[in-house]
C-alpha positions in Angstrom: -46.8 25.8 -16.1 -49.4 25.9 -19.0 -48.4 24.4 -22.0 -51.0 25.9 -24.4 -49.0 29.1 -24.0 -46.3 28.0 -25.9 -44.8 30.2 -28.4 -41.8 31.6 -30.0 -42.8 34.9 -29.3 -40.3 36.7 -26.8 -42.7 38.2 -25.0 -44.7 34.6 -24.4 -41.5 33.5 -23.9 -40.6 35.5 -20.8 -44.0 35.6 -19.7 -43.3 30.8 -19.8 -40.0 31.5 -18.3 -41.4 33.8 -15.6 -43.9 31.4 -14.6 -42.1 28.6 -14.5 -39.4 30.4 -12.3 -42.4 31.1 -9.5 -43.3 28.0 -9.8 -39.7 26.2 -9.2 -39.1 28.9 -6.1 -42.4 27.7 -4.4 -42.2 24.0 -5.3 -38.1 23.9 -4.9 -38.6 26.0 -1.2 -41.2 23.4 -0.3 -38.4 20.4 -1.0 -35.8 22.2 0.8 -37.8 23.2 3.9 -39.2 19.2 4.4 -34.9 18.7 5.1 -33.8 22.1 6.6 -34.0 20.5 10.1 -31.8 17.7 9.2 -28.8 19.8 7.7 -26.3 19.5 10.2 -23.5 19.7 7.7 -23.6 23.6 6.9 -21.3 23.1 3.6 -24.2 20.8 2.6 -26.9 23.8 2.5 -26.2 25.1 -0.7 -25.9 22.1 -2.5 -29.1 20.8 -1.1 -31.0 24.6 -1.8 -29.7 23.4 -5.3 -30.9 20.1 -5.5 -34.0 21.3 -4.5 -34.6 23.5 -7.4 -33.7 20.8 -10.0 -36.1 18.3 -8.6 -38.3 21.0 -8.4 -37.5 21.6 -12.4 -37.7 18.3 -13.0 -41.3 17.5 -12.0 -41.6 19.8 -14.8 -41.6 18.6 -18.8 -40.1 21.9 -20.3 -39.4 20.2 -23.6 -41.3 22.5 -25.8 -39.9 25.5 -24.0 -36.4 24.3 -24.6 -36.8 24.1 -28.4 -38.2 27.7 -28.5 -35.6 29.3 -26.5 -32.8 27.9 -28.6 -33.7 30.5 -31.8 -33.2 33.3 -29.8 -29.6 32.4 -28.9 -30.4 31.5 -25.6 -29.8 28.7 -23.1 -32.0 25.9 -23.5 -31.8 24.8 -20.2 -30.1 21.6 -20.7 -27.1 22.1 -18.4 -28.0 23.8 -15.5 -28.0 20.9 -12.9 -25.3 23.1 -11.0 -26.9 26.3 -11.6 -31.2 25.5 -11.4 -32.6 29.2 -10.3 -29.2 31.5 -11.2 -29.8 30.2 -15.4 -33.2 30.4 -15.5 -32.9 33.7 -14.0 -30.3 34.5 -16.7 -32.6 33.6 -19.9 -35.2 35.7 -17.9 -33.1 38.7 -17.5 -31.9 38.4 -22.0 -35.6 38.1 -22.4 -36.4 41.5 -20.7 -33.3 42.7 -22.9 -34.7 41.8 -26.2 -38.0 42.8 -25.9 -36.9 46.2 -23.8 -38.9 45.8 -20.8 -39.4 48.6 -18.1 -39.1 46.2 -15.4 -35.2 45.2 -16.7 -34.4 42.2 -14.7 -31.1 42.2 -12.9 -28.7 40.0 -14.5 -27.4 37.4 -11.9 -23.9 37.7 -11.0 -21.8 35.8 -13.6 -19.5 34.3 -10.2 -22.6 32.4 -9.3 -22.4 29.7 -12.5 -19.5 28.4 -11.1 -20.4 27.9 -7.5 -21.5 24.5 -8.0 -19.1 23.3 -9.7 -16.5 24.7 -7.2 -18.4 22.8 -4.7 -18.2 19.5 -6.3 -14.7 20.0 -7.1 -13.6 20.5 -3.3 -15.9 17.7 -2.4 -14.2 15.2 -4.7 -11.0 16.4 -3.5 -12.7 15.6 0.2 -13.5 12.3 -0.6 -11.2 10.8 -3.3 -8.0 12.9 -2.5 -5.9 15.7 -3.9 -6.6 16.3 -7.7 -4.0 14.2 -10.3 -1.7 16.6 -12.4 -3.4 16.0 -15.5 -6.8 15.2 -14.7 -9.6 15.7 -12.7 -11.7 12.1 -13.1 -10.0 9.9 -10.7 -9.2 6.4 -11.0 -10.7 3.5 -8.5 -9.6 0.1 -8.0 -10.9 -2.9 -6.8 -7.7 -4.4 -4.9 -7.2 -8.6 -5.8 -5.9 -10.7 -2.9 -2.2 -10.7 -4.2 -2.0 -6.8 -2.9 -2.0 -8.3 0.3 1.4 -9.7 -0.4 2.5 -8.0 -3.8 4.0 -5.0 -3.2 5.5 -4.6 -7.1 1.8 -4.7 -7.9 0.5 -1.6 -5.6 3.6 0.1 -6.7 2.5 -0.4 -10.2 -0.8 0.5 -9.8 -0.1 4.0 -7.5 1.9 4.8 -10.2 0.0 4.4 -13.3 -2.9 6.3 -11.6 -4.5 5.0 -9.1 -6.2 7.4 -6.8 -8.3 5.3 -4.8 -8.2 1.6 -3.7 -11.1 0.0 -3.0 -11.3 -2.8 -0.6 -14.4 -5.1 -1.2 -15.0 -6.3 2.6 -17.1 -9.8 0.8 -13.7 -10.9 0.3 -10.8 -11.8 2.7 -11.1 -10.8 6.2 -9.4 -8.0 8.8 -5.6 -9.7 8.3 -5.9 -9.8 4.7 -7.3 -6.0 5.0 -4.3 -4.7 7.2 -1.5 -5.9 5.0 -3.0 -4.3 2.0 -3.4 -1.0 3.7 -0.1 -1.1 5.0 1.2 -2.0 1.7 -0.7 0.7 -0.4 -0.1 3.5 2.5 3.6 2.9 2.4 4.2 3.1 -1.1 1.7 6.0 -1.8 4.1 8.2 0.9 7.7 6.6 -1.5 5.7 7.4 -4.4 4.0 11.2 -2.9 1.1 10.2 -4.2 -2.6 10.9 -2.4 -3.9 7.8 -2.3 -7.6 6.8 -0.6 -8.7 4.0 0.9 -12.4 2.5 0.1 -14.0 -0.3 2.2 -16.9 -1.7 0.9 -19.0 -3.2 3.0 -21.0 -6.3 2.0 -24.4 -5.0 3.0 -27.3 -7.2 2.4 -26.8 -7.8 -1.0 -28.6 -11.7 -1.7 -25.6 -14.0 -2.3 -24.9 -17.7 -3.4 -22.7 -18.6 -0.1 -21.7 -22.2 -1.3 -22.8 -24.8 -4.1 -22.9 -28.5 -4.6 -23.4 -30.4 -7.5 -23.7 -34.2 -8.3 -22.2 -33.3 -11.9 -17.9 -33.4 -12.4 -18.3 -30.2 -14.8 -21.1 -28.4 -12.9 -22.9 -25.6 -15.5 -26.2 -24.8 -16.0 -28.5 -24.1 -19.2 -31.6 -23.6 -20.7 -33.9 -25.9 -18.9 -32.0 -26.9 -15.9 -33.4 -26.5 -12.3 -31.1 -25.1 -9.6 -32.5 -25.3 -6.0 -31.6 -22.3 -3.6 -31.7 -23.7 0.1 -30.7 -21.9 3.5 -30.8 -25.5 5.0 -27.1 -25.9 5.7 -27.0 -28.8 7.5 -28.1 -32.0 4.8 -26.5 -33.6 1.7 -28.5 -32.0 -1.2 -31.0 -34.2 -2.8 -30.1 -35.8 -5.8 -33.2 -34.7 -7.6 -31.7 -31.8 -9.1 -27.8 -31.4 -10.0 -26.9 -28.1 -8.7 -27.7 -26.4 -4.9 -26.9 -23.5 -4.0 -26.8 -22.3 -0.5 -28.3 -18.9 0.5 -28.8 -18.0 4.2 -31.3 -14.8 4.4 -34.0 -15.9 6.0 -36.2 -12.8 4.7 -36.3 -13.9 1.1 -38.0 -17.4 1.5 -40.6 -15.2 3.6 -41.5 -12.8 0.8 -41.1 -14.7 -2.7 -43.7 -16.4 -5.0 -43.8 -18.6 -8.1 -43.0 -17.0 -11.3 -40.8 -14.4 -10.3 -37.7 -13.6 -12.0 -34.1 -14.3 -10.9 -31.1 -13.3 -12.0 -27.6 -14.6 -11.3 -24.6 -13.0 -11.6 -25.4 -9.5 -13.2 -27.7 -11.2 -15.5 -25.5 -14.2 -16.5 -28.3 -16.5 -16.1 -32.0 -15.6 -15.9 -34.2 -17.8 -13.9 -37.9 -17.9 -12.9 -39.3 -19.1 -9.9 -40.5 -22.7 -10.1 -41.6 -23.8 -6.7 -41.0 -22.0 -3.4 -41.4 -24.0 0.0 -39.9 -23.4 3.5 -36.2 -23.6 3.7 -35.7 -23.7 -0.2 -37.0 -22.7 -4.1 -36.5 -24.0 -7.2 -35.2 -22.1 -10.2 -36.0 -22.7 -14.0 -33.2 -21.6 -16.2 -34.7 -19.9 -19.0 -31.7 -18.3 -20.3 -27.7 -17.9 -20.3 -25.0 -15.8 -21.2 -23.5 -18.7 -24.1 -24.5 -22.1 -24.2 -24.2 -22.4 -20.5 -23.5 -20.9 -17.5 -21.0 -22.6 -14.2 -22.7 -21.5 -10.9 -20.1 -20.2 -8.2 -20.0 -19.2 -4.3 -20.0 -15.7 -3.7 -22.5 -14.5 -6.5 -24.7 -11.9 -6.8 -28.9 -13.3 -7.0 -30.7 -10.1 -8.6 -34.7 -10.8 -7.4 -36.3 -7.5 -9.8 -39.8 -8.2 -9.1 -39.2 -8.3 -5.2 -38.7 -5.4 -2.7 -36.8 -6.5 0.7 -36.5 -5.1 3.6 -33.8 -5.6 5.7 -33.9 -3.6 9.5 -31.0 -3.9 10.7 -26.8 -4.8 9.5 -26.0 -8.0 10.3 -23.1 -9.0 12.5 -20.4 -8.9 9.5 -21.4 -6.0 8.4 -20.9 -4.5 12.0 -17.4 -6.1 12.1 -16.6 -5.1 8.9 -17.8 -1.0 9.8 -15.9 -1.1 12.8 -12.8 -1.9 10.9 -13.4 0.1 8.0 -13.7 3.2 10.9 -10.0 2.4 11.7 -8.6 2.1 8.7 -10.7 3.8 5.9 -11.3 7.2 4.3 -14.5 6.2 2.6 -17.1 3.4 3.7 -18.9 2.1 1.3 -22.0 0.3 1.5 -23.6 -2.0 -0.7 -27.7 -2.9 -1.9 -29.1 0.3 -0.5 -32.6 1.1 -1.0 -33.4 4.3 0.5 -32.6 6.6 3.4 -33.7 4.7 5.9 -30.4 2.0 4.8 -28.0 5.4 5.1 -29.6 5.8 8.5 -28.5 2.3 9.8 -24.8 2.8 8.4 -24.9 6.5 10.1 -26.1 4.8 12.9 -23.1 2.3 12.9 -20.2 4.6 12.6 -21.4 7.0 15.2 -21.3 4.0 17.6 -17.8 3.6 16.4 -16.6 7.2 15.8 -18.8 9.4 17.8 -18.6 13.0 16.9 -16.2 12.2 14.7 -18.5 10.3 12.7 -18.8 13.3 10.9 -15.7 13.4 9.1 -15.8 10.0 7.4 -17.2 10.0 4.7 -19.8 7.8 3.1 -20.1 6.2 -0.3 -23.6 4.4 -1.4 -23.7 2.2 -4.3 -26.8 2.2 -6.5 -27.5 -1.0 -7.5 -31.2 -0.9 -7.4 -34.1 0.3 -9.1 -35.9 1.2 -5.7 -32.5 3.4 -4.9 -32.2 5.5 -8.4 -35.9 6.1 -7.6 -34.9 7.0 -3.9 -31.7 9.0 -5.2 -32.5 12.4 -3.3 -33.4 10.8 -0.4 -30.4 9.0 0.1 -29.0 11.9 -0.9 -30.2 14.6 1.5 -29.8 11.8 4.2 -26.0 11.2 4.0 -24.9 14.3 2.9 -26.8 16.3 5.4 -24.4 14.6 8.2 -21.0 13.8 6.6 -19.0 13.6 2.9 -20.9 11.7 0.5 -20.6 10.2 -3.1 -22.2 7.8 -4.9 -21.3 4.3 -7.3 -23.1 3.2 -10.2 -23.1 -0.2 -9.7 -23.7 -0.8 -13.3 -23.8 -4.5 -13.3 -26.7 -5.2 -10.3 -28.5 -2.0 -11.8 -28.7 -3.5 -15.4 -30.2 -6.6 -13.8 -32.5 -5.0 -11.3 -33.9 -2.6 -14.1 -33.1 -4.2 -17.0 -30.4 -3.4 -19.9 -32.4 -0.6 -21.8 -33.3 1.3 -18.6 -30.0 1.0 -17.1 -29.2 3.7 -20.3 -31.4 6.4 -18.9 -31.1 5.5 -15.7 -27.3 6.1 -15.3 -27.6 9.4 -16.5 -30.6 10.9 -14.5 -28.0 9.4 -11.2 -25.6 11.3 -12.3 -27.3 14.7 -13.4 -29.4 14.5 -9.8 -26.1 14.3 -8.1 -24.5 16.8 -9.8 -27.2 19.1 -8.6 -26.4 18.6 -5.2 -22.5 18.3 -5.5 -22.4 14.9 -5.1 -19.6 13.3 -6.5 -19.9 9.8 -8.7 -18.1 6.6 -9.1 -18.9 5.1 -12.8 -18.3 1.4 -12.1 -18.7 -2.1 -13.0 -17.0 -3.9 -16.3 -15.2 -0.7 -17.6 -12.1 -1.9 -19.7 -13.1 -5.3 -18.4 -11.8 -7.3 -21.5 -8.5 -5.4 -21.1 -8.1 -6.1 -17.7 -9.0 -9.7 -17.6 -7.5 -11.0 -21.3 -5.1 -8.3 -22.1 -6.9 -6.3 -25.3 -9.8 -4.0 -24.8 -13.4 -4.2 -27.2 -13.9 -0.8 -29.0 -17.3 -0.7 -27.0 -14.9 -1.3 -23.6 -13.1 2.3 -24.7 -16.3 4.3 -25.6 -17.5 2.9 -22.2 -14.6 4.5 -20.4 -14.5 7.6 -22.2 -17.9 8.1 -21.1 -17.0 7.4 -17.7 -15.2 10.6 -18.0 -18.4 12.7 -17.3 -18.0 11.1 -13.5 -16.0 12.1 -11.0 -14.5 8.8 -10.6 -14.1 5.6 -12.6 -13.7 2.3 -11.3 -11.7 -0.8 -12.5 -11.9 -4.5 -10.8 -9.2 -6.7 -10.5 -7.9 -8.4 -13.2 -4.5 -9.8 -14.8 -4.2 -7.0 -16.6 -5.2 -4.7 -14.1 -1.7 -2.2 -14.3 -2.7 -2.3 -18.0 -5.7 -1.0 -17.5 -4.7 1.5 -15.1 -2.4 2.8 -17.9 -4.8 3.1 -20.1 -8.0 4.5 -18.5 -5.8 7.2 -17.6 -4.9 7.8 -20.8 -8.2 7.7 -22.1 -9.3 10.5 -19.0 -6.3 12.4 -20.1 -7.7 12.8 -23.8 -11.1 13.0 -23.1 -11.0 15.9 -19.8 -10.4 19.4 -22.5 -13.6 18.0 -24.9 -15.9 17.6 -22.0 -17.0 18.4 -18.8 -19.9 16.5 -17.0 -23.1 16.7 -20.1 -20.9 20.2 -22.0 -18.6 19.7 -24.1 -15.5 22.1 -24.5 -15.3 23.5 -27.5 -11.4 23.4 -28.2 -9.8 23.6 -31.2 -10.5 20.6 -33.8 -7.6 19.0 -35.3 -9.4 17.9 -38.7 -8.5 19.4 -42.0 -10.4 22.1 -43.8 -12.2 21.1 -47.1 -11.4 24.7 -48.1 -8.5 25.0 -51.2 -5.6 27.2 -50.3 
């Protein structure tokens, strides 16, 4: 669209909108046609069409056009994710009315404006279960170890409002998972609640597998060195006080000196100081607080490195096999593109055959590459089976930087809504409350922001029941005030300054 033609004149606005509509139709059709043959799930077809038009629109800068439309009382096109083309058509029809055009463009059917919202609600119900009585946004909780034994804890979580139980396959094993699932399903039946089971496959996330230190109280601070090794046989040398094991061979083959490495969602920042065949040395450049304790099973992020994993490891394959038999949703960590989704789909099909299309998948969006490739991830997954995404904000912030996280998490929600894909808002929601018993003010605001998603996840902690209770209250209070990006303008409770 030609920016030089921008004007507040309704005739010029009509010309600009008509030109934009033609561009979006053409470009959107090209995007849809590229994916059309791979869409075997009929219920995704309309969603895929709308997503294609939305992606085509977002290839254009229409900010000046948006501003020009507002004085005429028209849609600024800022809330068209689920209704892209018909919103543009509605504006064109109204501009026709304003200038008295002879062609009299027909206004779109009002029912079509709700179609995307209805599709998203159906998808959310299919994946996350029946809508709770007083809210639409669901609550997900990561199961603590004691959920395998403590039936009272499971009862309290469900009673307070948990809708989805997340089992992290990076911890525990099939024995504990079975007990957790048994407790959840039995209690949900007793309470007459619809609680879904998500099994989160660890995937190729780079983690510390073991740690060793020559110190009695091992902590690292700025200037310290840490060795990362894949040699699990030799006792670590004493030239460095702290050594951590990581057995993923590919990282040793692709890293370079000077690249940044972040530990545990940014608790510690470091750079690669030396690279050797079976190990590399990190120099700590920043820690949260004065020092940080290095632990096993914590994530390592390499923001400047792009590792490619061609296959699922043996543990992932075994965990997917278990999940196919016991879970409602299979989540997968460290997804980067459509190829990663295909690997999981192939493994699920090996276990379930034709029934694979019935089990829901969830992609954890925790890298900048995943955010950039989100449309490809959505088309690949949702074309075959029910699909949702989780915004794993901890790793995403570590990979992209905290400043970029603010915009990335919004963009993920917009693109997902355009494809009628349910979104989970995750990482550190009400974290201080869950771990210490009292929330911070910023956490409450963050939890309220999360209600724009379709599900909000809480992590485990000593006060997790209290966390579910508070999150339930926050969602119930926020829901009458907004839906996605759209405020709902009910009556406010402010006192008028007008004198009686």
